ROSETI-678342 format. One record per residue (C-alpha): residue in three letters; x, y, z. Coordinates in Angstrom, 2 decimals. Each point is the difference from the previous one (the first is absolute). Last residue first. Layout:
N
+------+---------+---------+---------+
| rodo |      px |      py |      pz |
+------+---------+---------+---------+
|  ALA |       X |       Y |       Z |
...
+------+---------+---------+---------+
This chain:
115
+------+---------+---------+---------+
| rodo |      px |      py |      pz |
+------+---------+---------+---------+
|  GLU |  172.32 |   79.82 |  222.04 |
|  ASP |   -2.80 |   -2.43 |   -0.75 |
|  VAL |   -2.98 |    0.90 |    2.16 |
|  ARG |   -1.75 |   -2.91 |    1.73 |
|  SER |   -3.74 |    0.31 |    0.25 |
|  PHE |   -2.02 |    0.56 |    3.18 |
|  TYR |   -3.42 |   -0.69 |    1.46 |
|  ILE |   -0.48 |    1.22 |    3.58 |
|  VAL |   -2.89 |   -1.51 |    1.94 |
|  THR |   -0.64 |    1.97 |    3.16 |
|  VAL |   -1.75 |   -1.91 |    2.76 |
|  HIS |   -3.06 |    0.61 |    2.12 |
|  HIS |   -0.83 |   -2.41 |    2.80 |
|  ALA |   -3.47 |   -1.57 |   -0.23 |
|  PRO |    1.32 |   -3.44 |   -1.02 |
|  THR |    1.82 |   -0.12 |    3.37 |
|  VAL |    3.58 |    0.66 |    1.17 |
|  PHE |    1.33 |   -0.50 |    3.55 |
|  GLU |    3.44 |    1.58 |    0.25 |
|  ASP |    3.60 |   -1.00 |   -0.67 |
|  TYR |    0.25 |    2.14 |   -3.16 |
|  ILE |    1.75 |   -2.58 |   -2.19 |
|  ARG |   -1.46 |   -3.14 |    1.56 |
|  THR |   -3.57 |    1.35 |    0.18 |
|  LEU |    0.37 |    1.33 |   -3.55 |
|  LEU |    0.94 |   -3.46 |   -1.31 |
|  SER |   -2.78 |   -1.78 |    1.89 |
|  ILE |   -2.58 |    2.55 |   -1.22 |
|  VAL |    1.27 |   -0.40 |   -3.57 |
|  ASP |   -0.37 |   -3.80 |    0.22 |
|  ASP |   -3.52 |    0.49 |    1.40 |
|  GLN |   -0.79 |    2.22 |   -3.00 |
|  SER |    0.82 |   -2.97 |   -2.17 |
|  ARG |    2.52 |   -1.69 |   -2.28 |
|  LEU |    3.48 |    1.24 |    0.88 |
|  GLU |    2.83 |   -1.72 |   -1.91 |
|  PRO |   -0.07 |    2.52 |   -2.86 |
|  ASN |    0.83 |    2.78 |    2.50 |
|  GLU |   -1.33 |    3.55 |   -0.06 |
|  ARG |   -1.07 |   -0.34 |   -3.66 |
|  GLU |   -1.92 |   -3.16 |    0.90 |
|  ILE |   -1.85 |    1.74 |    2.84 |
|  ASP |   -1.09 |    2.98 |   -2.09 |
|  ARG |   -1.02 |   -2.42 |   -2.81 |
|  PRO |   -2.11 |   -2.09 |    2.42 |
|  SER |   -1.78 |    3.24 |    0.88 |
|  LEU |    0.36 |    1.77 |    3.32 |
|  GLU |   -3.39 |    1.24 |    1.24 |
|  ARG |    0.11 |   -1.88 |    3.36 |
|  ILE |    3.37 |    1.65 |    0.68 |
|  PRO |   -1.72 |    3.38 |    0.15 |
|  LYS |    0.98 |    2.44 |   -2.74 |
|  VAL |    2.60 |    2.65 |   -0.87 |
|  GLU |    1.28 |    0.02 |   -3.57 |
|  VAL |    3.28 |    1.28 |   -1.48 |
|  ARG |    0.60 |   -0.49 |   -3.72 |
|  ASP |    2.93 |   -0.03 |   -2.42 |
|  LEU |    2.78 |    0.85 |    2.43 |
|  ILE |    3.16 |    0.25 |   -2.06 |
|  ALA |    2.91 |   -2.20 |    0.96 |
|  ALA |    3.75 |    0.34 |    0.57 |
|  PHE |    2.04 |   -3.13 |    0.57 |
|  LEU |    1.47 |   -2.38 |    2.58 |
|  LYS |    1.38 |    2.43 |    2.57 |
|  GLN |    1.46 |   -1.92 |    2.94 |
|  ARG |   -0.86 |    1.13 |    3.49 |
|  ARG |    2.15 |    0.42 |    3.12 |
|  GLY |   -1.94 |   -0.12 |    3.20 |
|  PHE |   -2.96 |    1.70 |    1.64 |
|  ARG |   -2.77 |   -2.00 |   -1.67 |
|  PRO |    2.19 |   -2.87 |   -1.18 |
|  GLY |    0.80 |   -0.29 |   -3.69 |
|  VAL |   -1.29 |   -0.07 |   -3.55 |
|  THR |   -0.51 |    3.08 |   -2.18 |
|  VAL |   -2.26 |    1.23 |   -2.78 |
|  TRP |    0.89 |    3.62 |   -0.68 |
|  VAL |   -2.88 |    2.28 |   -0.82 |
|  VAL |   -1.36 |    1.94 |   -2.99 |
|  MET |   -3.38 |    1.56 |    0.69 |
|  GLY |   -2.70 |   -0.16 |   -2.68 |
|  ALA |   -2.75 |   -1.31 |    2.28 |
|  GLN |    0.40 |    1.25 |    3.56 |
|  TYR |    1.79 |   -1.34 |    3.07 |
|  LYS |    0.32 |    1.96 |    3.26 |
|  ASP |   -3.51 |    1.45 |    0.38 |
|  SER |   -1.48 |   -3.19 |   -1.47 |
|  LYS |    1.54 |   -2.13 |    2.75 |
|  ASP |   -3.32 |   -0.97 |    1.61 |
|  GLY |    0.55 |   -2.95 |    2.31 |
|  LEU |    1.82 |   -3.33 |   -0.38 |
|  ARG |    2.09 |   -0.20 |   -3.17 |
|  ILE |   -0.76 |   -2.27 |   -2.96 |
|  THR |    2.75 |    0.02 |   -2.60 |
|  ALA |   -0.31 |   -0.38 |   -3.73 |
|  THR |    2.02 |   -1.28 |   -2.96 |
|  LYS |    1.58 |   -3.09 |    1.54 |
|  ARG |    0.81 |   -2.57 |   -2.70 |
|  ASN |    2.28 |    2.50 |   -1.76 |
|  ASN |    2.93 |   -2.47 |    0.25 |
|  ASN |    2.07 |    2.46 |    2.08 |
|  LEU |   -2.92 |    0.63 |    2.33 |
|  LEU |   -0.87 |   -3.64 |    0.58 |
|  GLU |    3.67 |   -0.88 |    0.54 |
|  ASP |    0.61 |    2.79 |    2.53 |
|  TYR |   -3.29 |   -0.61 |    1.80 |
|  LEU |    1.51 |   -2.79 |    2.09 |
|  GLU |    2.59 |    2.46 |    1.32 |
|  SER |   -2.78 |    1.17 |    2.27 |
|  TYR |   -0.37 |    3.57 |    1.09 |
|  PHE |   -1.34 |    1.46 |   -3.25 |
|  ASN |    0.55 |    3.70 |   -0.43 |
|  LEU |   -2.02 |    2.18 |   -2.34 |
|  ALA |    2.12 |    3.10 |   -0.20 |
|  PHE |   -0.58 |    3.75 |   -0.23 |
|  MET |    2.35 |    2.46 |   -1.71 |
+------+---------+---------+---------+
């Protein structure tokens, strides 16, 4: 089974309260993640121990340049983000590389599955 892992413990509350229902990942991840897949949503360091929060179904997977992200895409990633510039800052911190509005991202929309 695949997982959507979130490195920061800060996402734990957003995820558990269903305030985060999408993730924006740098690059084209459409080969790995496809609509209809069931994945684990986890929190933890990249190569460390992770905590499983819940299972989720991937509702939609879209690849687009950052400049085409809608306000809804951004809000579903994190309700505190307001603009494409906020997304660029976030992705720059996470991936530790220079990110521009022309970079392609994968927007993965997911819904929690009650087990």
